VEXMIBA-22955 format. One record per residue (C-alpha): x, y, z; residue number from 1; residue in three letters. Coordinates in Angstrom, 2 decimals, padded with zeros to 5 digits. Example, Ala and Ser with C-alpha at 12.3 -4.5 7.8 and 13.67 -1.06 7.14 Angstrom:
<fimis>
fimi east->012.30 | north->-004.50 | up->007.80 | seq->1 | type->ALA
fimi east->013.67 | north->-001.06 | up->007.14 | seq->2 | type->SER
</fimis>
This chain:
<fimis>
fimi east->023.09 | north->010.48 | up->021.04 | seq->1 | type->MET
fimi east->025.73 | north->011.96 | up->018.70 | seq->2 | type->LYS
fimi east->023.65 | north->011.26 | up->015.57 | seq->3 | type->GLU
fimi east->020.49 | north->012.65 | up->017.17 | seq->4 | type->THR
fimi east->022.24 | north->015.81 | up->018.33 | seq->5 | type->LEU
fimi east->023.83 | north->016.31 | up->014.90 | seq->6 | type->ALA
fimi east->020.47 | north->015.95 | up->013.19 | seq->7 | type->ARG
fimi east->018.79 | north->018.34 | up->015.61 | seq->8 | type->ASN
fimi east->021.44 | north->021.04 | up->015.24 | seq->9 | type->ILE
fimi east->020.97 | north->020.95 | up->011.47 | seq->10 | type->VAL
fimi east->017.18 | north->020.93 | up->011.77 | seq->11 | type->ARG
fimi east->016.81 | north->023.79 | up->014.22 | seq->12 | type->TYR
fimi east->019.58 | north->025.88 | up->012.66 | seq->13 | type->ARG
fimi east->017.74 | north->025.78 | up->009.35 | seq->14 | type->LYS
fimi east->014.48 | north->026.50 | up->011.11 | seq->15 | type->GLU
fimi east->016.00 | north->029.71 | up->012.47 | seq->16 | type->GLN
fimi east->017.30 | north->030.59 | up->009.00 | seq->17 | type->GLY
fimi east->020.94 | north->030.45 | up->010.09 | seq->18 | type->LEU
fimi east->023.96 | north->029.31 | up->008.09 | seq->19 | type->THR
fimi east->026.72 | north->027.34 | up->009.78 | seq->20 | type->GLN
fimi east->028.84 | north->030.49 | up->009.72 | seq->21 | type->GLU
fimi east->026.12 | north->032.59 | up->011.37 | seq->22 | type->GLU
fimi east->025.51 | north->030.03 | up->014.10 | seq->23 | type->LEU
fimi east->029.23 | north->029.76 | up->014.75 | seq->24 | type->ALA
fimi east->029.58 | north->033.54 | up->014.93 | seq->25 | type->GLU
fimi east->026.80 | north->033.82 | up->017.52 | seq->26 | type->GLN
fimi east->028.54 | north->031.18 | up->019.63 | seq->27 | type->LEU
fimi east->032.02 | north->032.63 | up->019.17 | seq->28 | type->GLY
fimi east->033.29 | north->029.56 | up->017.33 | seq->29 | type->LEU
fimi east->034.62 | north->028.63 | up->013.91 | seq->30 | type->SER
fimi east->032.17 | north->027.33 | up->011.32 | seq->31 | type->PHE
fimi east->034.33 | north->024.19 | up->011.12 | seq->32 | type->GLN
fimi east->033.29 | north->023.36 | up->014.69 | seq->33 | type->ALA
fimi east->029.61 | north->023.62 | up->013.74 | seq->34 | type->VAL
fimi east->030.24 | north->021.55 | up->010.61 | seq->35 | type->SER
fimi east->031.79 | north->018.77 | up->012.71 | seq->36 | type->LYS
fimi east->028.80 | north->018.79 | up->015.06 | seq->37 | type->TRP
fimi east->026.38 | north->018.49 | up->012.16 | seq->38 | type->GLU
fimi east->028.36 | north->015.66 | up->010.59 | seq->39 | type->ASN
fimi east->028.51 | north->013.82 | up->013.93 | seq->40 | type->ALA
fimi east->032.30 | north->014.04 | up->013.94 | seq->41 | type->GLN
fimi east->032.27 | north->015.72 | up->017.34 | seq->42 | type->SER
fimi east->029.82 | north->017.01 | up->019.96 | seq->43 | type->MET
fimi east->029.49 | north->020.45 | up->021.55 | seq->44 | type->PRO
fimi east->031.10 | north->020.88 | up->024.95 | seq->45 | type->ASP
fimi east->028.46 | north->020.59 | up->027.66 | seq->46 | type->ILE
fimi east->029.12 | north->024.21 | up->028.67 | seq->47 | type->SER
fimi east->027.92 | north->025.33 | up->025.21 | seq->48 | type->LEU
fimi east->024.55 | north->023.62 | up->025.36 | seq->49 | type->LEU
fimi east->022.66 | north->026.48 | up->027.11 | seq->50 | type->PRO
fimi east->023.91 | north->029.06 | up->024.59 | seq->51 | type->ALA
fimi east->023.32 | north->026.70 | up->021.67 | seq->52 | type->LEU
fimi east->019.76 | north->025.90 | up->022.75 | seq->53 | type->SER
fimi east->019.04 | north->029.61 | up->023.33 | seq->54 | type->LYS
fimi east->020.30 | north->030.51 | up->019.86 | seq->55 | type->THR
fimi east->018.23 | north->027.74 | up->018.27 | seq->56 | type->LEU
fimi east->015.24 | north->028.71 | up->020.47 | seq->57 | type->GLN
fimi east->014.57 | north->025.24 | up->021.85 | seq->58 | type->ILE
fimi east->015.15 | north->023.55 | up->025.19 | seq->59 | type->SER
fimi east->018.30 | north->021.58 | up->025.93 | seq->60 | type->VAL
fimi east->016.11 | north->018.48 | up->026.34 | seq->61 | type->ASP
fimi east->014.66 | north->018.90 | up->022.88 | seq->62 | type->LYS
fimi east->018.09 | north->019.60 | up->021.39 | seq->63 | type->LEU
fimi east->019.33 | north->016.30 | up->022.86 | seq->64 | type->LEU
fimi east->016.36 | north->014.40 | up->021.50 | seq->65 | type->GLY
fimi east->014.06 | north->014.38 | up->024.51 | seq->66 | type->TYR
fimi east->011.00 | north->016.31 | up->023.30 | seq->67 | type->PRO
fimi east->008.90 | north->018.03 | up->025.93 | seq->68 | type->SER
fimi east->005.26 | north->018.96 | up->025.52 | seq->69 | type->TYR
fimi east->004.97 | north->022.03 | up->027.68 | seq->70 | type->ASP
fimi east->002.41 | north->023.88 | up->025.58 | seq->71 | type->LYS
fimi east->-000.63 | north->023.11 | up->023.47 | seq->72 | type->THR
fimi east->000.31 | north->023.06 | up->019.79 | seq->73 | type->VAL
fimi east->-003.13 | north->022.49 | up->018.27 | seq->74 | type->THR
fimi east->-006.68 | north->023.65 | up->018.96 | seq->75 | type->VAL
fimi east->-007.78 | north->020.02 | up->018.80 | seq->76 | type->TYR
fimi east->-006.32 | north->019.18 | up->022.22 | seq->77 | type->GLU
fimi east->-009.36 | north->020.91 | up->023.70 | seq->78 | type->GLU
fimi east->-011.77 | north->019.90 | up->020.93 | seq->79 | type->ALA
fimi east->-011.05 | north->016.19 | up->021.40 | seq->80 | type->TYR
fimi east->-012.01 | north->016.35 | up->025.07 | seq->81 | type->GLN
fimi east->-015.70 | north->016.14 | up->024.14 | seq->82 | type->THR
fimi east->-017.39 | north->012.72 | up->024.60 | seq->83 | type->PRO
fimi east->-018.43 | north->012.49 | up->020.97 | seq->84 | type->GLU
fimi east->-016.01 | north->011.93 | up->018.10 | seq->85 | type->TYR
fimi east->-015.94 | north->015.27 | up->016.30 | seq->86 | type->ILE
fimi east->-014.82 | north->013.67 | up->013.01 | seq->87 | type->TRP
fimi east->-017.15 | north->010.68 | up->013.47 | seq->88 | type->GLY
fimi east->-015.95 | north->007.09 | up->013.43 | seq->89 | type->THR
fimi east->-016.26 | north->006.31 | up->009.72 | seq->90 | type->GLU
fimi east->-012.95 | north->006.09 | up->007.83 | seq->91 | type->PRO
fimi east->-011.89 | north->008.57 | up->005.17 | seq->92 | type->GLY
fimi east->-012.23 | north->007.64 | up->001.50 | seq->93 | type->SER
fimi east->-008.44 | north->007.27 | up->001.11 | seq->94 | type->ALA
fimi east->-008.56 | north->004.33 | up->003.54 | seq->95 | type->CYS
fimi east->-010.51 | north->002.29 | up->001.00 | seq->96 | type->TYR
fimi east->-008.00 | north->003.21 | up->-001.71 | seq->97 | type->GLN
fimi east->-005.16 | north->001.92 | up->000.49 | seq->98 | type->VAL
fimi east->-007.15 | north->-001.24 | up->001.19 | seq->99 | type->LEU
fimi east->-007.60 | north->-001.81 | up->-002.54 | seq->100 | type->ARG
fimi east->-004.00 | north->-001.01 | up->-003.52 | seq->101 | type->LEU
fimi east->-002.28 | north->-002.89 | up->-000.69 | seq->102 | type->MET
fimi east->-004.62 | north->-005.42 | up->000.90 | seq->103 | type->PRO
fimi east->-003.22 | north->-007.05 | up->004.05 | seq->104 | type->PRO
fimi east->-002.82 | north->-010.52 | up->002.56 | seq->105 | type->ASN
fimi east->000.23 | north->-010.95 | up->004.80 | seq->106 | type->GLY
fimi east->001.64 | north->-008.76 | up->007.53 | seq->107 | type->ARG
fimi east->001.38 | north->-005.15 | up->006.34 | seq->108 | type->VAL
fimi east->002.83 | north->-002.56 | up->008.71 | seq->109 | type->LYS
fimi east->001.02 | north->000.78 | up->008.59 | seq->110 | type->LEU
fimi east->001.81 | north->004.07 | up->010.31 | seq->111 | type->LEU
fimi east->-000.94 | north->006.67 | up->010.80 | seq->112 | type->ASP
fimi east->000.79 | north->010.05 | up->011.18 | seq->113 | type->ILE
fimi east->-001.38 | north->012.33 | up->013.30 | seq->114 | type->GLY
fimi east->-004.20 | north->009.87 | up->013.97 | seq->115 | type->CYS
fimi east->-006.50 | north->012.37 | up->015.71 | seq->116 | type->GLY
fimi east->-009.31 | north->010.46 | up->017.40 | seq->117 | type->GLU
fimi east->-008.31 | north->007.24 | up->015.69 | seq->118 | type->GLY
fimi east->-011.11 | north->006.51 | up->013.22 | seq->119 | type->LYS
fimi east->-008.76 | north->005.69 | up->010.31 | seq->120 | type->ASP
fimi east->-006.17 | north->003.86 | up->012.42 | seq->121 | type->ALA
fimi east->-008.89 | north->001.65 | up->013.92 | seq->122 | type->VAL
fimi east->-010.35 | north->000.99 | up->010.46 | seq->123 | type->PHE
fimi east->-006.99 | north->-000.27 | up->009.24 | seq->124 | type->PHE
fimi east->-006.51 | north->-002.43 | up->012.33 | seq->125 | type->ALA
fimi east->-010.02 | north->-003.85 | up->011.94 | seq->126 | type->ARG
fimi east->-009.14 | north->-004.86 | up->008.38 | seq->127 | type->ASN
fimi east->-006.00 | north->-006.75 | up->009.38 | seq->128 | type->GLY
fimi east->-003.17 | north->-004.21 | up->009.15 | seq->129 | type->TYR
fimi east->-000.44 | north->-004.07 | up->011.79 | seq->130 | type->ASP
fimi east->-001.11 | north->-000.48 | up->012.86 | seq->131 | type->VAL
fimi east->001.10 | north->002.03 | up->014.63 | seq->132 | type->THR
fimi east->-000.25 | north->005.54 | up->015.14 | seq->133 | type->ALA
fimi east->000.73 | north->008.75 | up->016.86 | seq->134 | type->PHE
fimi east->-000.76 | north->012.12 | up->017.64 | seq->135 | type->ASP
fimi east->000.27 | north->015.24 | up->019.55 | seq->136 | type->ILE
fimi east->-002.95 | north->015.39 | up->021.58 | seq->137 | type->THR
fimi east->-003.43 | north->013.42 | up->024.79 | seq->138 | type->ASP
fimi east->-007.20 | north->013.52 | up->024.31 | seq->139 | type->ALA
fimi east->-006.91 | north->012.14 | up->020.78 | seq->140 | type->GLY
fimi east->-004.67 | north->009.28 | up->021.91 | seq->141 | type->ILE
fimi east->-007.10 | north->008.36 | up->024.68 | seq->142 | type->GLU
fimi east->-010.05 | north->008.38 | up->022.25 | seq->143 | type->LYS
fimi east->-008.08 | north->006.26 | up->019.79 | seq->144 | type->THR
fimi east->-007.45 | north->003.68 | up->022.50 | seq->145 | type->ARG
fimi east->-011.12 | north->003.72 | up->023.54 | seq->146 | type->ARG
fimi east->-012.31 | north->003.26 | up->019.97 | seq->147 | type->LEU
fimi east->-009.86 | north->000.40 | up->019.41 | seq->148 | type->ALA
fimi east->-011.01 | north->-001.31 | up->022.61 | seq->149 | type->GLU
fimi east->-014.67 | north->-000.85 | up->021.69 | seq->150 | type->LYS
fimi east->-014.02 | north->-002.27 | up->018.22 | seq->151 | type->THR
fimi east->-012.01 | north->-005.17 | up->019.60 | seq->152 | type->GLY
fimi east->-008.72 | north->-004.48 | up->017.81 | seq->153 | type->VAL
fimi east->-005.18 | north->-003.81 | up->018.91 | seq->154 | type->GLN
fimi east->-002.85 | north->-001.10 | up->017.73 | seq->155 | type->LEU
fimi east->000.19 | north->000.74 | up->019.03 | seq->156 | type->ASN
fimi east->-000.60 | north->004.42 | up->019.65 | seq->157 | type->VAL
fimi east->001.68 | north->006.96 | up->021.28 | seq->158 | type->PHE
fimi east->002.27 | north->010.68 | up->021.67 | seq->159 | type->LYS
fimi east->004.67 | north->012.45 | up->019.31 | seq->160 | type->ALA
fimi east->005.08 | north->015.71 | up->017.42 | seq->161 | type->ASP
fimi east->005.28 | north->015.51 | up->013.64 | seq->162 | type->ILE
fimi east->008.14 | north->018.04 | up->013.76 | seq->163 | type->LEU
fimi east->010.26 | north->015.83 | up->016.01 | seq->164 | type->ASP
fimi east->009.26 | north->012.29 | up->015.10 | seq->165 | type->PHE
fimi east->011.53 | north->010.42 | up->012.67 | seq->166 | type->ARG
fimi east->011.29 | north->006.84 | up->011.49 | seq->167 | type->LEU
fimi east->014.01 | north->004.38 | up->012.46 | seq->168 | type->ASP
fimi east->012.21 | north->001.21 | up->011.31 | seq->169 | type->SER
fimi east->010.47 | north->000.29 | up->008.08 | seq->170 | type->HIS
fimi east->006.76 | north->000.38 | up->007.23 | seq->171 | type->PHE
fimi east->004.74 | north->-000.76 | up->004.23 | seq->172 | type->ASP
fimi east->002.19 | north->002.06 | up->004.35 | seq->173 | type->VAL
fimi east->002.43 | north->005.61 | up->005.63 | seq->174 | type->LEU
fimi east->-000.92 | north->007.36 | up->005.96 | seq->175 | type->TYR
fimi east->-001.82 | north->010.88 | up->007.07 | seq->176 | type->SER
fimi east->-004.95 | north->012.98 | up->006.68 | seq->177 | type->SER
fimi east->-005.36 | north->016.63 | up->007.64 | seq->178 | type->GLY
fimi east->-002.11 | north->016.88 | up->009.58 | seq->179 | type->VAL
fimi east->000.81 | north->017.72 | up->007.30 | seq->180 | type->LEU
fimi east->000.06 | north->021.46 | up->007.44 | seq->181 | type->HIS
fimi east->001.77 | north->021.41 | up->010.85 | seq->182 | type->TYR
fimi east->005.01 | north->020.52 | up->009.09 | seq->183 | type->MET
fimi east->007.24 | north->023.59 | up->008.82 | seq->184 | type->LYS
fimi east->008.48 | north->024.31 | up->005.27 | seq->185 | type->PRO
fimi east->012.14 | north->024.26 | up->006.32 | seq->186 | type->ALA
fimi east->011.77 | north->020.66 | up->007.56 | seq->187 | type->LEU
fimi east->009.77 | north->019.13 | up->004.74 | seq->188 | type->ARG
fimi east->012.65 | north->017.88 | up->002.59 | seq->189 | type->ASP
fimi east->014.32 | north->016.20 | up->005.54 | seq->190 | type->GLU
fimi east->011.10 | north->014.67 | up->006.90 | seq->191 | type->ILE
fimi east->009.96 | north->013.30 | up->003.56 | seq->192 | type->PHE
fimi east->013.43 | north->011.89 | up->002.87 | seq->193 | type->ASP
fimi east->013.15 | north->010.05 | up->006.19 | seq->194 | type->ASN
fimi east->009.64 | north->008.78 | up->005.43 | seq->195 | type->TYR
fimi east->010.67 | north->007.55 | up->001.98 | seq->196 | type->LYS
fimi east->013.88 | north->005.93 | up->003.18 | seq->197 | type->ARG
fimi east->012.07 | north->003.87 | up->005.81 | seq->198 | type->PHE
fimi east->009.32 | north->002.67 | up->003.49 | seq->199 | type->THR
fimi east->009.62 | north->-000.88 | up->002.20 | seq->200 | type->ASN
fimi east->009.91 | north->-001.53 | up->-001.52 | seq->201 | type->GLU
fimi east->006.47 | north->-001.45 | up->-003.17 | seq->202 | type->ASN
fimi east->005.15 | north->000.46 | up->-000.13 | seq->203 | type->GLY
fimi east->002.52 | north->003.19 | up->-000.27 | seq->204 | type->LEU
fimi east->002.24 | north->006.75 | up->001.00 | seq->205 | type->HIS
fimi east->-001.31 | north->008.10 | up->001.22 | seq->206 | type->ALA
fimi east->-001.27 | north->011.78 | up->002.21 | seq->207 | type->PHE
fimi east->-003.24 | north->014.96 | up->001.82 | seq->208 | type->ASN
fimi east->-002.38 | north->018.60 | up->002.48 | seq->209 | type->VAL
fimi east->-004.33 | north->021.83 | up->002.60 | seq->210 | type->PHE
fimi east->-003.11 | north->024.16 | up->-000.14 | seq->211 | type->VAL
fimi east->-003.30 | north->027.93 | up->-000.23 | seq->212 | type->HIS
fimi east->-005.64 | north->029.51 | up->-002.75 | seq->213 | type->LYS
fimi east->-006.08 | north->033.29 | up->-002.93 | seq->214 | type->PRO
fimi east->-009.80 | north->032.91 | up->-003.67 | seq->215 | type->PHE
fimi east->-010.48 | north->030.88 | up->-000.49 | seq->216 | type->ILE
fimi east->-010.72 | north->032.68 | up->002.84 | seq->217 | type->ALA
fimi east->-008.58 | north->031.47 | up->005.75 | seq->218 | type->PRO
fimi east->-010.34 | north->028.83 | up->007.89 | seq->219 | type->PRO
fimi east->-012.09 | north->030.02 | up->011.07 | seq->220 | type->PRO
fimi east->-009.95 | north->027.79 | up->013.33 | seq->221 | type->GLU
fimi east->-007.10 | north->029.82 | up->014.81 | seq->222 | type->LYS
fimi east->-004.29 | north->027.40 | up->014.05 | seq->223 | type->GLU
fimi east->-001.17 | north->029.39 | up->014.90 | seq->224 | type->THR
fimi east->001.12 | north->026.44 | up->014.12 | seq->225 | type->ASN
fimi east->-000.28 | north->025.68 | up->010.66 | seq->226 | type->ALA
fimi east->001.83 | north->026.34 | up->007.57 | seq->227 | type->HIS
fimi east->000.71 | north->026.80 | up->003.98 | seq->228 | type->LYS
fimi east->001.45 | north->024.35 | up->001.17 | seq->229 | type->TRP
fimi east->001.56 | north->025.32 | up->-002.49 | seq->230 | type->ARG
fimi east->-000.20 | north->023.50 | up->-005.30 | seq->231 | type->SER
fimi east->002.12 | north->020.82 | up->-006.62 | seq->232 | type->GLY
fimi east->004.48 | north->020.98 | up->-003.65 | seq->233 | type->GLU
fimi east->003.53 | north->017.62 | up->-002.15 | seq->234 | type->LEU
fimi east->003.75 | north->015.87 | up->-005.52 | seq->235 | type->VAL
fimi east->007.24 | north->017.28 | up->-005.99 | seq->236 | type->GLY
fimi east->008.51 | north->015.08 | up->-003.16 | seq->237 | type->HIS
fimi east->007.46 | north->012.00 | up->-005.15 | seq->238 | type->TYR
fimi east->008.92 | north->012.60 | up->-008.60 | seq->239 | type->HIS
fimi east->010.73 | north->009.25 | up->-008.29 | seq->240 | type->ASP
fimi east->007.69 | north->007.23 | up->-007.13 | seq->241 | type->TRP
fimi east->004.73 | north->005.86 | up->-009.07 | seq->242 | type->PHE
fimi east->001.66 | north->008.05 | up->-008.58 | seq->243 | type->LEU
fimi east->-001.66 | north->006.25 | up->-008.17 | seq->244 | type->HIS
fimi east->-003.40 | north->009.54 | up->-007.45 | seq->245 | type->GLU
fimi east->-002.47 | north->013.19 | up->-007.53 | seq->246 | type->SER
fimi east->-005.52 | north->015.42 | up->-007.46 | seq->247 | type->SER
fimi east->-006.61 | north->018.77 | up->-006.07 | seq->248 | type->GLU
fimi east->-010.09 | north->019.44 | up->-004.77 | seq->249 | type->VAL
fimi east->-012.05 | north->022.28 | up->-003.19 | seq->250 | type->VAL
fimi east->-014.62 | north->021.17 | up->-000.64 | seq->251 | type->PHE
fimi east->-017.05 | north->022.61 | up->001.90 | seq->252 | type->ASP
fimi east->-016.38 | north->022.17 | up->005.60 | seq->253 | type->CYS
fimi east->-018.33 | north->022.85 | up->008.79 | seq->254 | type->ASN
fimi east->-015.88 | north->021.48 | up->011.35 | seq->255 | type->SER
fimi east->-015.95 | north->024.60 | up->013.53 | seq->256 | type->SER
fimi east->-019.67 | north->025.25 | up->013.19 | seq->257 | type->GLY
fimi east->-018.89 | north->027.99 | up->010.66 | seq->258 | type->VAL
fimi east->-019.32 | north->027.00 | up->006.99 | seq->259 | type->PRO
fimi east->-016.08 | north->027.48 | up->005.03 | seq->260 | type->HIS
fimi east->-014.02 | north->025.91 | up->002.27 | seq->261 | type->GLN
fimi east->-010.66 | north->024.20 | up->001.91 | seq->262 | type->HIS
fimi east->-008.46 | north->023.38 | up->-001.05 | seq->263 | type->ALA
fimi east->-006.63 | north->020.09 | up->-000.71 | seq->264 | type->MET
fimi east->-004.05 | north->018.05 | up->-002.61 | seq->265 | type->THR
fimi east->-004.55 | north->014.28 | up->-002.39 | seq->266 | type->LYS
fimi east->-001.71 | north->011.90 | up->-003.16 | seq->267 | type->LEU
fimi east->-001.16 | north->008.15 | up->-003.18 | seq->268 | type->ILE
fimi east->002.33 | north->007.14 | up->-004.30 | seq->269 | type->ALA
fimi east->004.14 | north->003.79 | up->-004.49 | seq->270 | type->ARG
fimi east->007.85 | north->003.16 | up->-003.97 | seq->271 | type->LYS
fimi east->009.19 | north->001.29 | up->-006.97 | seq->272 | type->VAL
fimi east->012.61 | north->000.09 | up->-008.07 | seq->273 | type->SER
fimi east->014.37 | north->002.48 | up->-010.42 | seq->274 | type->VAL
</fimis>
């Protein structure tokens, strides 16, 4: 509890753009008190939790590490409620690259971050990976389970928010497609440090992100919780890993029924001994 609370105070303070001194001033405390909280040397008095959560603009439950899902955070919660699979059931091209670079000759633990309707997670499970997957949408999780059952494979899928979820056990492969734009800029260093720390030696990360280009119009989907990435930003998190791929592409999309374009950075990186 103490470690979780310390981590959350740091995370949400930075998200609000507050220094330790500014947070302490708003609470009528010394910055040393806030510093001790964030270093897990002490915990706030229970009477301070309402004021602390109000200042950090989150619920007390979320501050204490019990995330609540009291609002829709993506337009795909509704979109996934259709009977058909809006992204289809064929895996993305990066799945085959992962299969080639780290074939499941033994037990290979893979995490699909933001699995959507499950097409990639089920592909990996069908090919022998030990798959864990999560998504923020209830409809997506249900469709992932249905697709796994129909395909005759097992995987562990659960509900989680990319902003709150942190690894506490190791994986061999971390995979994510079309999801990391929900990651707030202020949290990216901390989240990627967590992902890298809990990746086994010689493990892979296969990610992509939508990048902002001034010559490409905003997408028609009204994603209020999406955040822009810059060209080269994703690669910068992997300066100490071996890069199998680092490319940027512009492609046509018709996901909303309205033709448009996206720019995307694709990355596959391997954790190697220094």
